[in-house]
MIGUBA-703018 format. One record per atom (N, C-alpha, C): x, y, z. Coordinates in nm, 3 decimals, decimal comma, padded with zeros to 5 digits. Example, Ala and Ser with C-alpha at 12.3 -4.5 7.8 and 13.67 -1.06 7.14 Angstrom:
% residues 2
- 01,319_-00,569_00,780
- 01,230_-00,450_00,780
- 01,320_-00,330_00,780
- 01,285_-00,225_00,708
- 01,367_-00,106_00,714
- 01,290_00,003_00,787
//
This chain:
% residues 180
- 02,700_-15,758_06,300
- 02,614_-15,883_06,289
- 02,697_-16,008_06,296
- 02,648_-16,097_06,363
- 02,728_-16,226_06,386
- 02,676_-16,338_06,320
- 02,757_-16,411_06,243
- 02,713_-16,525_06,171
- 02,796_-16,635_06,229
- 02,746_-16,716_06,286
- 02,824_-16,853_06,366
- 02,882_-16,933_06,284
- 02,881_-16,940_06,145
- 02,937_-17,029_06,080
- 02,992_-16,962_05,930
- 03,072_-17,054_05,880
- 03,112_-17,000_05,738
- 03,054_-17,099_05,643
- 02,957_-17,182_05,692
- 02,876_-17,267_05,596
- 02,802_-17,155_05,514
- 02,749_-17,202_05,408
- 02,652_-17,118_05,315
- 02,537_-17,061_05,406
- 02,523_-16,935_05,407
- 02,433_-16,879_05,484
- 02,305_-16,844_05,374
- 02,191_-16,868_05,402
- 02,088_-16,825_05,310
- 02,069_-16,674_05,264
- 02,060_-16,649_05,129
- 02,083_-16,530_05,092
- 01,968_-16,432_05,138
- 01,859_-16,488_05,151
- 01,745_-16,406_05,216
- 01,773_-16,363_05,358
- 01,842_-16,441_05,441
- 01,892_-16,393_05,561
- 01,998_-16,297_05,567
- 02,096_-16,294_05,464
- 02,184_-16,208_05,443
- 02,123_-16,070_05,404
- 02,037_-16,075_05,303
- 01,974_-15,950_05,246
- 01,891_-15,878_05,356
- 01,817_-15,963_05,434
- 01,731_-15,897_05,544
- 01,815_-15,843_05,639
- 01,918_-15,893_05,690
- 02,013_-15,834_05,788
- 02,096_-15,710_05,733
- 02,130_-15,716_05,617
- 02,192_-15,590_05,554
- 02,092_-15,481_05,537
- 01,983_-15,515_05,481
- 01,874_-15,404_05,476
- 01,854_-15,348_05,624
- 01,838_-15,424_05,731
- 01,791_-15,374_05,860
- 01,921_-15,302_05,922
- 02,052_-15,313_05,881
- 02,152_-15,250_05,949
- 02,260_-15,225_05,841
- 02,234_-15,127_05,759
- 02,329_-15,104_05,652
- 02,467_-15,056_05,716
- 02,587_-15,082_05,651
- 02,717_-15,025_05,702
- 02,764_-15,104_05,828
- 02,703_-15,208_05,873
- 02,731_-15,283_05,980
- 02,873_-15,362_05,959
- 02,932_-15,400_06,076
- 03,044_-15,484_06,064
- 02,977_-15,627_06,094
- 03,020_-15,711_05,998
- 02,978_-15,853_06,006
- 03,089_-15,941_06,068
- 03,069_-16,019_06,179
- 03,152_-16,100_06,238
- 03,127_-16,240_06,194
- 03,207_-16,284_06,125
- 03,189_-16,432_06,044
- 03,251_-16,532_06,124
- 03,201_-16,600_06,207
- 03,223_-16,730_06,281
- 03,351_-16,696_06,389
- 03,340_-16,756_06,486
- 03,423_-16,730_06,593
- 03,499_-16,868_06,638
- 03,619_-16,865_06,659
- 03,714_-16,964_06,701
- 03,697_-17,089_06,611
- 03,730_-17,062_06,493
- 03,696_-17,191_06,391
- 03,816_-17,290_06,422
- 03,922_-17,261_06,477
- 04,025_-17,363_06,510
- 04,006_-17,436_06,637
- 03,892_-17,387_06,709
- 03,859_-17,483_06,825
- 03,728_-17,540_06,788
- 03,651_-17,481_06,727
- 03,517_-17,534_06,682
- 03,521_-17,627_06,562
- 03,648_-17,669_06,515
- 03,668_-17,761_06,412
- 03,613_-17,737_06,285
- 03,602_-17,601_06,255
- 03,568_-17,562_06,121
- 03,677_-17,588_06,022
- 03,649_-17,663_05,926
- 03,740_-17,707_05,809
- 03,806_-17,573_05,750
- 03,953_-17,564_05,777
- 04,000_-17,442_05,722
- 04,004_-17,423_05,572
- 03,976_-17,536_05,502
- 03,968_-17,541_05,365
- 03,832_-17,516_05,317
- 03,745_-17,449_05,405
- 03,607_-17,394_05,381
- 03,609_-17,268_05,313
- 03,713_-17,237_05,226
- 03,723_-17,095_05,162
- 03,607_-17,079_05,075
- 03,557_-17,160_05,013
- 03,443_-17,145_04,908
- 03,325_-17,066_04,974
- 03,288_-17,137_05,103
- 03,167_-17,096_05,175
- 03,196_-16,951_05,223
- 03,325_-16,919_05,263
- 03,360_-16,787_05,310
- 03,350_-16,688_05,199
- 03,414_-16,724_05,083
- 03,403_-16,639_04,960
- 03,261_-16,598_04,926
- 03,179_-16,709_04,920
- 03,039_-16,678_04,878
- 02,957_-16,586_04,981
- 02,983_-16,633_05,108
- 02,910_-16,544_05,215
- 02,969_-16,403_05,192
- 03,116_-16,375_05,180
- 03,156_-16,232_05,165
- 03,097_-16,169_05,045
- 03,088_-16,234_04,942
- 03,060_-16,164_04,812
- 02,882_-16,136_04,827
- 02,822_-16,226_04,902
- 02,669_-16,225_04,928
- 02,649_-16,070_05,006
- 02,728_-16,071_05,123
- 02,704_-15,968_05,209
- 02,741_-15,814_05,130
- 02,848_-15,824_05,063
- 02,900_-15,701_04,984
- 02,787_-15,674_04,869
- 02,749_-15,761_04,821
- 02,630_-15,745_04,712
- 02,505_-15,675_04,783
- 02,475_-15,741_04,904
- 02,361_-15,690_04,962
- 02,388_-15,543_05,019
- 02,501_-15,523_05,083
- 02,545_-15,393_05,141
- 02,700_-15,361_05,108
- 02,719_-15,280_04,999
- 02,861_-15,258_04,973
- 02,945_-15,180_05,082
- 02,844_-15,110_05,171
- 02,927_-15,035_05,279
- 02,956_-15,136_05,400
- 02,904_-15,267_05,396
- 02,942_-15,352_05,511
- 03,085_-15,365_05,538
- 03,127_-15,396_05,653
- 03,261_-15,429_05,691
- 03,254_-15,574_05,738
- 03,346_-15,667_05,688
- 03,342_-15,802_05,726
- 03,487_-15,853_05,772
- 03,470_-15,923_05,894
- 03,579_-15,986_05,945
- 03,625_-16,112_05,899
- 03,752_-16,135_05,907
- 03,795_-16,277_05,883
- 03,729_-16,376_05,993
- 03,732_-16,500_05,974
- 03,697_-16,591_06,079
- 03,789_-16,543_06,210
- 03,737_-16,537_06,328
- 03,792_-16,494_06,436
- 03,870_-16,617_06,520
- 03,993_-16,629_06,498
- 04,075_-16,738_06,555
- 04,087_-16,724_06,704
- 04,102_-16,832_06,781
- 04,138_-16,830_06,925
- 04,278_-16,828_06,937
- 04,352_-16,729_06,984
- 04,480_-16,721_07,003
- 04,555_-16,730_06,870
- 04,689_-16,704_06,867
- 04,781_-16,728_06,748
- 04,856_-16,850_06,747
- 04,957_-16,852_06,829
- 05,054_-16,957_06,844
- 05,018_-17,028_06,981
- 04,970_-16,956_07,089
- 04,955_-17,029_07,203
- 04,811_-17,097_07,195
- 04,806_-17,218_07,241
- 04,670_-17,286_07,261
- 04,630_-17,288_07,417
- 04,673_-17,376_07,482
- 04,629_-17,381_07,626
- 04,745_-17,461_07,704
- 04,736_-17,459_07,832
- 04,806_-17,517_07,918
- 04,719_-17,616_08,009
- 04,751_-17,738_08,016
- 04,656_-17,818_08,096
- 04,532_-17,851_08,057
- 04,516_-17,858_07,915
- 04,382_-17,895_07,855
- 04,413_-17,982_07,724
- 04,314_-18,040_07,683
- 04,318_-18,115_07,571
- 04,384_-18,074_07,435
- 04,387_-17,950_07,434
- 04,442_-17,887_07,313
- 04,362_-17,860_07,193
- 04,399_-17,785_07,102
- 04,318_-17,759_06,973
- 04,417_-17,715_06,887
- 04,373_-17,699_06,741
- 04,458_-17,642_06,641
- 04,500_-17,495_06,675
- 04,612_-17,469_06,659
- 04,652_-17,328_06,671
- 04,592_-17,239_06,577
- 04,557_-17,103_06,617
- 04,509_-17,016_06,519
- 04,600_-16,984_06,391
- 04,735_-17,003_06,410
- 04,831_-16,993_06,322
- 04,828_-17,105_06,203
- 04,819_-17,219_06,272
- 04,799_-17,338_06,168
- 04,678_-17,339_06,091
- 04,562_-17,301_06,177
- 04,420_-17,280_06,093
- 04,445_-17,179_05,985
- 04,503_-17,066_06,015
- 04,503_-16,948_05,925
- 04,597_-17,012_05,791
- 04,697_-17,048_05,816
- 04,813_-17,106_05,718
- 04,722_-17,194_05,616
- 04,638_-17,296_05,663
- 04,570_-17,390_05,588
- 04,450_-17,307_05,500
- 04,379_-17,214_05,594
- 04,268_-17,141_05,530
- 04,321_-17,048_05,421
- 04,425_-16,979_05,450
- 04,464_-16,879_05,339
- 04,526_-16,951_05,222
- 04,607_-17,056_05,235
- 04,651_-17,141_05,128
- 04,535_-17,208_05,052
- 04,431_-17,244_05,111
- 04,325_-17,306_05,044
- 04,249_-17,212_04,960
- 04,241_-17,083_05,022
- 04,168_-16,976_04,952
- 04,255_-16,933_04,816
- 04,381_-16,923_04,845
- 04,479_-16,881_04,732
- 04,471_-16,988_04,620
- 04,467_-17,108_04,644
- 04,466_-17,213_04,563
- 04,340_-17,204_04,463
- 04,232_-17,144_04,519
- 04,120_-17,144_04,438
- 04,104_-17,014_04,375
- 04,127_-16,890_04,446
- 04,103_-16,769_04,390
- 04,224_-16,675_04,364
- 04,336_-16,735_04,382
- 04,476_-16,680_04,352
- 04,491_-16,528_04,416
- 04,436_-16,534_04,541
- 04,452_-16,409_04,628
- 04,430_-16,450_04,763
- 04,464_-16,359_04,848
- 04,426_-16,397_05,002
- 04,276_-16,359_05,021
- 04,208_-16,418_05,135
- 04,083_-16,395_05,145
- 04,047_-16,247_05,172
- 03,947_-16,200_05,104
- 03,899_-16,061_05,130
- 03,842_-16,022_05,268
- 03,907_-15,961_05,345
- 03,859_-15,914_05,475
- 03,874_-15,762_05,493
- 03,784_-15,707_05,581
- 03,799_-15,568_05,607
- 03,882_-15,544_05,740
- 03,857_-15,639_05,825
- 03,935_-15,651_05,955
- 03,969_-15,793_05,965
- 04,103_-15,826_06,018
- 04,134_-15,963_06,060
- 04,098_-15,969_06,211
- 04,041_-16,080_06,252
- 03,982_-16,105_06,390
- 04,050_-16,217_06,460
- 04,060_-16,192_06,593
- 04,122_-16,279_06,689
- 04,047_-16,264_06,836
- 04,025_-16,372_06,895
- 03,994_-16,360_07,050
- 04,130_-16,416_07,116
- 04,163_-16,351_07,218
- 04,269_-16,382_07,299
- 04,249_-16,401_07,446
- 04,294_-16,524_07,480
- 04,275_-16,566_07,615
- 04,396_-16,635_07,674
- 04,446_-16,617_07,777
- 04,551_-16,700_07,837
- 04,484_-16,829_07,909
- 04,449_-16,936_07,824
- 04,387_-17,046_07,885
- 04,485_-17,142_07,951
- 04,468_-17,134_08,078
- 04,558_-17,227_08,164
- 04,468_-17,292_08,274
- 04,483_-17,409_08,275
- 04,405_-17,502_08,356
- 04,501_-17,575_08,455
- 04,628_-17,550_08,449
- 04,727_-17,618_08,543
- 04,713_-17,536_08,660
- 04,678_-17,611_08,781
- 04,676_-17,550_08,914
- 04,800_-17,480_08,966
- 04,905_-17,513_08,915
- 05,036_-17,460_08,953
- 05,064_-17,299_08,885
- 04,968_-17,286_08,795
- 05,002_-17,153_08,717
- 04,877_-17,053_08,737
- 04,804_-17,069_08,851
- 04,668_-16,989_08,852
- 04,713_-16,877_08,954
- 04,634_-16,763_08,958
- 04,541_-16,743_08,843
- 04,608_-16,697_08,708
- 04,515_-16,688_08,607
- 04,560_-16,674_08,471
- 04,570_-16,530_08,434
- 04,644_-16,460_08,514
- 04,664_-16,314_08,499
- 04,790_-16,300_08,426
- 04,781_-16,327_08,285
- 04,923_-16,342_08,216
- 04,891_-16,244_08,083
- 04,931_-16,133_08,110
- 04,928_-16,032_07,992
- 05,028_-16,054_07,893
- 05,139_-16,120_07,932
- 05,247_-16,143_07,833
- 05,193_-16,249_07,726
- 05,112_-16,342_07,763
- 05,051_-16,439_07,660
- 04,964_-16,346_07,555
- 04,877_-16,265_07,611
- 04,796_-16,173_07,527
- 04,872_-16,090_07,438
- 04,979_-16,018_07,487
- 05,071_-15,941_07,407
- 05,137_-16,010_07,304
- 05,189_-16,130_07,341
- 05,253_-16,209_07,246
- 05,187_-16,262_07,135
- 05,030_-16,287_07,168
- 04,948_-16,338_07,060
- 04,932_-16,223_06,955
- 04,893_-16,104_07,021
- 04,870_-15,988_06,917
- 04,983_-15,950_06,843
- 05,115_-15,955_06,907
- 05,240_-15,910_06,839
- 05,271_-16,015_06,725
- 05,255_-16,146_06,747
- 05,265_-16,254_06,639
- 05,170_-16,231_06,529
- 05,049_-16,220_06,571
- 04,951_-16,201_06,457
- 04,971_-16,089_06,377
- 05,004_-15,964_06,446
- 05,029_-15,850_06,343
- 05,147_-15,889_06,268
- 05,264_-15,945_06,300
- 05,378_-15,966_06,231
- 05,338_-16,083_06,109
- 05,257_-16,173_06,152
- 05,209_-16,266_06,045
- 05,135_-16,189_05,929
- 05,041_-16,106_05,977
- 04,970_-16,038_05,868
- 05,072_-15,932_05,787
- 05,146_-15,859_05,849
- 05,246_-15,775_05,792
- 05,339_-15,845_05,685
- 05,375_-15,966_05,699
- 05,445_-16,039_05,623
- 05,385_-16,066_05,488
- 05,254_-16,045_05,474
- 05,184_-16,047_05,353
- 05,168_-15,916_05,291
- 05,235_-15,878_05,184
- 05,217_-15,745_05,125
- 05,065_-15,682_05,120
- 04,983_-15,765_05,082
- 04,836_-15,713_05,077
- 04,769_-15,693_05,208
- 04,832_-15,736_05,324
- 04,761_-15,714_05,452
- 04,845_-15,633_05,535
- 04,942_-15,578_05,503
- 05,032_-15,489_05,579
- 04,953_-15,370_05,628
- 04,945_-15,362_05,764
- 04,868_-15,265_05,842
- 04,723_-15,276_05,837
- 04,667_-15,368_05,798
- 04,527_-15,403_05,786
- 04,483_-15,412_05,925
- 04,352_-15,359_05,963
- 04,318_-15,347_06,106
- 04,289_-15,495_06,164
- 04,334_-15,515_06,293
- 04,294_-15,623_06,366
- 04,184_-15,589_06,464
- 04,070_-15,677_06,478
- 03,971_-15,664_06,577
- 03,998_-15,755_06,679
- 04,006_-15,713_06,809
- 04,020_-15,831_06,907
- 03,865_-15,849_06,946
- 03,803_-15,968_06,902
- 03,662_-15,984_06,929
- 03,630_-16,031_07,069
- 03,720_-16,082_07,128
- 03,712_-16,137_07,269
- 03,843_-16,122_07,352
- 03,846_-16,098_07,475
- 03,954_-16,098_07,552
- 03,911_-16,114_07,702
- 03,996_-16,189_07,765
- 03,950_-16,221_07,911
- 04,059_-16,308_07,974
- 04,037_-16,330_08,107
- 04,107_-16,429_08,172
- 04,005_-16,535_08,231
- 04,057_-16,653_08,209
- 03,960_-16,765_08,239
- 03,953_-16,796_08,380
- 04,041_-16,767_08,459
- 04,049_-16,807_08,595
- 04,115_-16,703_08,692
- 04,042_-16,639_08,772
- 04,096_-16,523_08,868
- 04,130_-16,591_09,008
- 04,115_-16,713_09,020
- 04,144_-16,770_09,168
- 04,271_-16,836_09,145
- 04,325_-16,847_09,281
- 04,470_-16,901_09,274
- 04,455_-17,049_09,298
- 04,318_-17,124_09,298
- 04,315_-17,254_09,318
- 04,186_-17,313_09,234
- 04,190_-17,433_09,203
- 04,075_-17,483_09,120
- 04,049_-17,629_09,174
- 03,922_-17,672_09,163
- 03,872_-17,789_09,180
- 03,798_-17,831_09,067
- 03,815_-17,964_09,004
- 03,748_-18,001_08,896
- 03,642_-18,124_08,944
- 03,526_-18,119_08,880
- 03,436_-18,241_08,913
- 03,460_-18,355_08,846
- 03,564_-18,370_08,761
- 03,595_-18,475_08,674
- 03,539_-18,484_08,531
- 03,464_-18,383_08,516
- 03,405_-18,408_08,370
- 03,486_-18,312_08,265
- 03,483_-18,206_08,250
- 03,550_-18,110_08,160
- 03,590_-17,983_08,230
- 03,664_-17,905_08,144
- 03,707_-17,766_08,203
- 03,570_-17,684_08,247
- 03,458_-17,729_08,189
- 03,320_-17,648_08,239
- 03,293_-17,707_08,379
- 03,347_-17,811_08,436
- 03,328_-17,870_08,566
- 03,426_-17,808_08,662
- 03,479_-17,693_08,642
- 03,579_-17,636_08,734
- 03,503_-17,550_08,835
- 03,549_-17,534_08,970
- 03,500_-17,471_09,062
- 03,605_-17,394_09,147
- 03,579_-17,263_09,182
- 03,675_-17,172_09,241
- 03,701_-17,220_09,374
- 03,830_-17,211_09,417
- 03,881_-17,218_09,554
- 03,987_-17,113_09,568
- 04,030_-17,096_09,692
- 04,135_-17,010_09,725
- 04,086_-16,858_09,726
- 04,201_-16,776_09,692
- 04,192_-16,632_09,697
- 04,147_-16,581_09,546
- 04,071_-16,492_09,523
- 04,032_-16,422_09,429
- 04,115_-16,308_09,393
//
């Protein structure tokens, strides 16, 4: 079950979803480091986690799913790294609750985001492997998180062509050229 935000979710909505699909995995927000979700929003996550577990103790709940870990992008405007977002989020949670955020699965979306025409196509498995390896090491450095499962919520290659043309607006204004 997907929650697009870690802002407070109405309890009736959580209860209805939990009753309709007991034992589900709850995916609580995607790419907060890109979507500018305040990493100190740990109270909202805590309250959402508690409400889900109260409605369905068998539910499994993901951490917010960061986009990449240390890698952000090449040839784009940039965004906060998942590593930086998590550091702030976890320290904020610990400051309030004196423990790491409760999660059943740590979550990450992994993409080699490259908009530099000289580095196309974006078939870069090394970036994906590096992100997963660094994320695992980061979690395993915290005694309470050693070996805790990681869910890759998304994975893909943004550009399979060896050339690109932009219409001048944003990365969404990209058009394929060359060989696929």
